[in-house]
C-alpha angles and dihedrals in degrees: 000000000000091000091063095050092048091050097072091041089054091049089050092048088051091050090052094053092042092052091045092053096042092048095050088048092050094051091050092050094047091050090051091050091048094047113128122230112290111193114258096358098105092048089047089060093046091052094048096048094040087226114119087197095055114133122200095169141017091041118208106275095222092064099027098050099056090043092050090045095054091045091048093051090045089055092046089050092050095044100039096029111165089204091058095040093052095045090124096045130095115293092249092054094046090048088056088051091053090048088053092048091052094042092052092052093044094050092045092054090040093053090046092054092042089054090054091047095047104038111094094223093062112020093180100195091048090055090055094046095046091238093118097054089045092050092047090049092047090050094045090050092053092046091050088050093050090046093055090046095057095032096247126146112280107261120229099193137037132200117276109274123230114272112261101193110044139151087271115192090352088075092077087052093048095049091044093054094042092053092051092047094047092048093047092052090046088062089063098044105031102020134249099284096075093039090050091055091050093046093052092048091047092048093048088052094049090046095054092049092052089050090055091046096050102029110017131225100285117118090351124131111254090238090059101054137058116181116214099175145349134270129337089049110233130170090216088071087074093067092092086056091052089046089055090048090061105033107023111118093208103051109358127125087254095031135085101355090049090054092050095047098047103035102031119022098026095096095045092055088053090047092054089053092048090049086057091058096050127087090230094101095068094044089048089057090049091056091047091053090047093052097050100037091109093053121090091232093054103159097027088056091046090056089054091050098045092042094051093049095039093040096055088063100037091039089194120110094208097045089048091052094049093046103046099016095067087067104030099044095057090048091049091051092045087055092056106266115135121255091243093051094043092050091046096047091050092050095047089046091046090049090052090061087075089063100038115101148265099037106009096172139268098309091063092056091050086051092053091048094047093048099036092231114139114254088239088062091045088058092052091048093052096053104086097038089051092048090051092048096054092038087057087051091051090050089049091054092046094053088045095050092050087047093056093037093241113170128207122268093226108176125069116266128204092254085059097057114122111211128181094269091056090053087054091047090054091052084061091056103040102033094067092045092052088050091053095046091045093052097040098048094043121096121225089219092056096051107118097015097084132092093274095041094093095040088057096050106271118153108212141167122218111208126209091260091060098254124133126228116194111217100179137355131212119243091262097051091047086054091054092042091054090054099037119116096003119112096206092052095047092051091047093055090047090054094047091049093045090053089065097036090053087071088069083081111086090214089059093048089052095048112025090172087082090076092057091044086057089051090050092052088048094050092051091046092053093045092048092046089055089053087059092047088059090064089045089050090052090054090045099055094039093056091045089051096052095039090224096145090056092049094046095049088048097051097042088050089052091047095050089049092050090060092073098212096175130228093342093049095109096058090039090050091051091048094049092049090044091052092050090048090051092052093049093048091049092045095053093038091058095074101028141042121279094255098065092034091055093045095049095049090043091055095048104035103026097085089048092054091047089053091056091059098261110136116250094242094050091048091052091045089050090052095045093056095053091047084056095044092059089076089076098032119108141261090036103022099158097183090047093050092051089053092051090057085064098042095037086223126140105285098220095047085053092051092053090047089053090052093048093052095036095043092124092072086067089045107043097064092058086052093055095039091057092033105036092173089079088075089060099212131102097240088064089066101038112119109248089228092067105114121215116275093013125106116286118258122195133218111263113280093024132092100182097263127104114248096211094192096050087044090052092054091047093051090051088053086049096051091050090047092052092049091051092046094048095047091044091054094044088047087221139086119153086336133006116294125227116228092255091057088049092054090047093054094048091049092048091047090057097044089049087061099048120110100235107096095209090058099042094043092052091045091048092053093047091047093054094047092049095049089050091050088048089050093049093045091050089051090061097039127066111251108263104204126162121223 
């Protein structure tokens, strides 16, 4: 009997060791693939192998993607195994778990092989039969004859021929079974809400195709029919669509999201795992307490500072709460803040880490990829909104501290002492961030022309017009140039440097296996993340197949125009559309992570916002913010619920407290949607009707340049509005505020941010006068706070 009990435990232990080894291998392989150009290395490997086509990095995607996909799904099955998770359940249920594990593995391998069979650059079956070599030879012969006929240079290569031997009609069945399997396993790993959205969209897509097949498109509403071919209607006409679902680089199962995760965000996910293994977090919190000791809100302000700095690396609100909150929340409660407020503040601050440059989390990289804006510019665009958000949190803490009569700590305490090891720990935190910032914000063209260019061996020529022309670069400058301006390369170098810097920690030196454990955790995270992207990919290609986003945007725009709102219609149109988009983003984000929530809403509502004259980048930033805000929005406020596990307070009350202190996350997107100059970059003011390759057109009133004077006035208005908003929601300023004062402040905050100069100027004067009167009155009245 003991033997039968030990057998499942032995299998689980074997699975753990196997997933550990596979995930470490996956991370190392991915880091080698993502390696930026190191001068001389590529040629060195070619010389050693004697193969001029040998590739040590940037593997050909048509081979690397299916291999990485199979490996990721194997890691997912080993780590999230239903069979292991249900070891104590009924035999029938555990048997079903084993069936699902095997099904996911089988479909992953099947999809990978089918991908190699179907993609024109491989044509796996044709390579075995010899048809591919024959077709390439025949095509090359024809090209050579044509070149000779027209007197052109003789070609040596031809375009990839179409695959002759494929899976044929079986492709439809393979893709269908794969989609069902991927969605079913997503329920176990990522929960029902994401899968439910995918199922609804997929069912709608299939339903519209069947309507077309049985009834045709005549006299049918455009939302109810999706044509996949001409007459006669044949379902086989849909095979090219299924082929796209598999091999399309833009929206296929192994397409755009595979490219993003393997070539852009891969190093940053590893970076987050490595930071979790470092001792830098505790030292960071020490510094935050030290910096904020003279503020009344002490620990709460420290929570904001530490969460902002730690969150920009981890990018995950829940991880951030559980990392910094275990130290900051007890300190806040000890200083007198209520458990609900402490939990809400930590949740709001931790969620802000996802919008804090320079890393910001996975969703920000997806935003850069979907909008085509370089990640270095996304960082710049996020600066002012992020500062505004954390400033508002500071104000909320200040008013709450006044309300509860909490006084500053003042003196340095023992837990604020910074020793030599703390300094070394902080190097682990800040050095990788500085590397990322330096490489992302450095232009390739400027390498060698700076002050240190000549000192580092650059040979340059200064022309009469003052411009610099680099003639040659030293090895070190070539190394920097290869990585400059590229998000993936910047993250790669940050990981490499951190791997060495981590050994400044004596615990890491005593137990180096912690480094590989972090690699393993990162590999599991990346593999699990791609399972989620499979569900998002299904939603993506289904929506594109039906054309629903285009129809929705067209009809909503026509409806808004039919309202005939008069001269101010344009602004009101934008506000109504933005409000609907906000509701949709928050609604979807309540039950799923920020990444799929952002992508789904961007697919649906992005075209509509663009149709209202909002730039594509501003529209995506707007949606991105609300997808992040869903982490603190009841009834499913995941970050707030994580904080409640530490405070032991009521989770829903913690969620509402997080919304109250973090309300500016719901406000600032409306500000930069109506005032895109706040985002500081040209992409934020480009007219959405500008087509690719055409001359750039700007939104009316903008010319692509930043008017620093006007921006300064706008930021002063925003600062005053944030002060009014934070005090109103706290119902406290210098003294307690009656409800009519709260309403007045909220109204003035809105009026100050309106576009009409006559309105905001009057509101600005009234607000300043009112705040001065409040200050004067508070001086002559005892402070009436409530504990």
